[in-house]
Structure formats: C-alpha cells, structure tokens
N, C-alpha and C positions, 0 to 999 in steps of 0.2 A: 157578198154572200146573200143569197135569197133564203128567207125563212119560209118553210112549208108546213102545212098542217100535218100532224102525226099520221093521219090515215093515208096520206099520199106516199108514205114509205112502205106500206104493206105490199106484199107480193100480189100479183093478179090472181083472180079465181082460176082454178079451183083450190088454191092453197088456202090454208086456214090454220089458226093456232088453237089448240085444244089443251088447256092446262090440266085436264084430267088424265091425259094419257102420257105417262112417263116411260112407257115400255122401250122407247128408242134408246134410253140410257142403258138399259140392260143388254142391248145388242152391241154396245161399245166394248169390245173384248179387251182392248188395251188401256182402258180408262184407269188412271192411277190416282187422280185427285178429283174430288167432287164436293161442291158446296151448294147446298140447297138451304136457304135461310129465310126466315120470316114469311113463310107461305104455307098454306095447307095443301097436302098432297093426299088424294083419295086412297091411293094404294102404293105402299112402299115395296111391294114384292119384287120389283125390278132390281132392287139392291142385291138380292141373292145371286144374281147372274153376273155381278161385277167382281169377279174373282181376283182381279189385279189391283183393286183399290188399296192404296196405302194411306191416304189421307181422306177423311170424311167429315164434313161439317153439316149437321142437321139442326143447327142452333135456331131456337125459337120457331120450331115447326110443330106439327101435330104427331110427330113420330113417337111411338110408345113401346113397341114390343122389342126388347133387347135381344131376345133369342135369335132374331134374324141376323144379328151381327156375328154370330158364331159361324156363319157360312162364308165369311170373308177372311180367308187364311193369311193374306198378306197385309192386313190392316195394321198400321203402326200408330196412327194419331187420329183421334176423333173428338169432335166438339158436340156434345149433346146438351149444352146448357139451355135452360129455359124450356126443356121438353118434359112432358109428364110421363115419365118412364114406368113401364111395368116389366116384370120378370127381370129385375135388376141383378138377381143372382147370376145371370148369364154373363154379366160383365166381369165377374170374378174369374171366369174361365178364360178370359182373353189375356193370355200371358204376353208380356212385353208391349202392351198397347197403352199409350198415353191417352187417358180419358179425361176430358174436361166436362164436368156436370154442373 
C-alpha cells in the first residue's frame, strides 16, 4: 500500500468543497437520517425542506432555533445535546418525538 498526501485525493478543478453551502441536503427528498455534529453551519434553513427526516442529530453544533423543527412532520428521534437552543417551547409541540437535550 502506498501512502499519499491528503490533497492528492481531492477531485480535479473545477470541483471544490464549500462548507458554507448545505443547500444540497435540502434537495435530498428521500433523506430519512441526518447527523451533523461538532461543526458550525452558517444556515440551517435547508432542514425545512427535509420533510422525510425521521432521525436528526445536530449534537454540539451552533443550531439554535427550535421553531424550524416544527416543519419536519415525520421526525421521531433527535439529538440536540450541547446546542444553545432558543424557542424551546416549540419542542413541546413535537408529539411523539424522542428528544435528547
């Protein structure tokens, strides 16, 4: 086995990685499980388009606004531990959802 530097694994130009743009996840119409952990995301609005999500982990991210979760009708389990949550009263409206905080 030959060891290679990490940059030799990157795709050729014009491909690039942009950790600020998560919109592609919102276009995954059949996505059922999503885990984004220990990273900062500039904009979580893509979550509102993930209508099939059943399991969601945002553990130790900068996610805050719990109202956004009300737009996920099939959500059954989520991990929001180590997040600085706002509008936590929205969590009470999520019937049948197992929430870890």
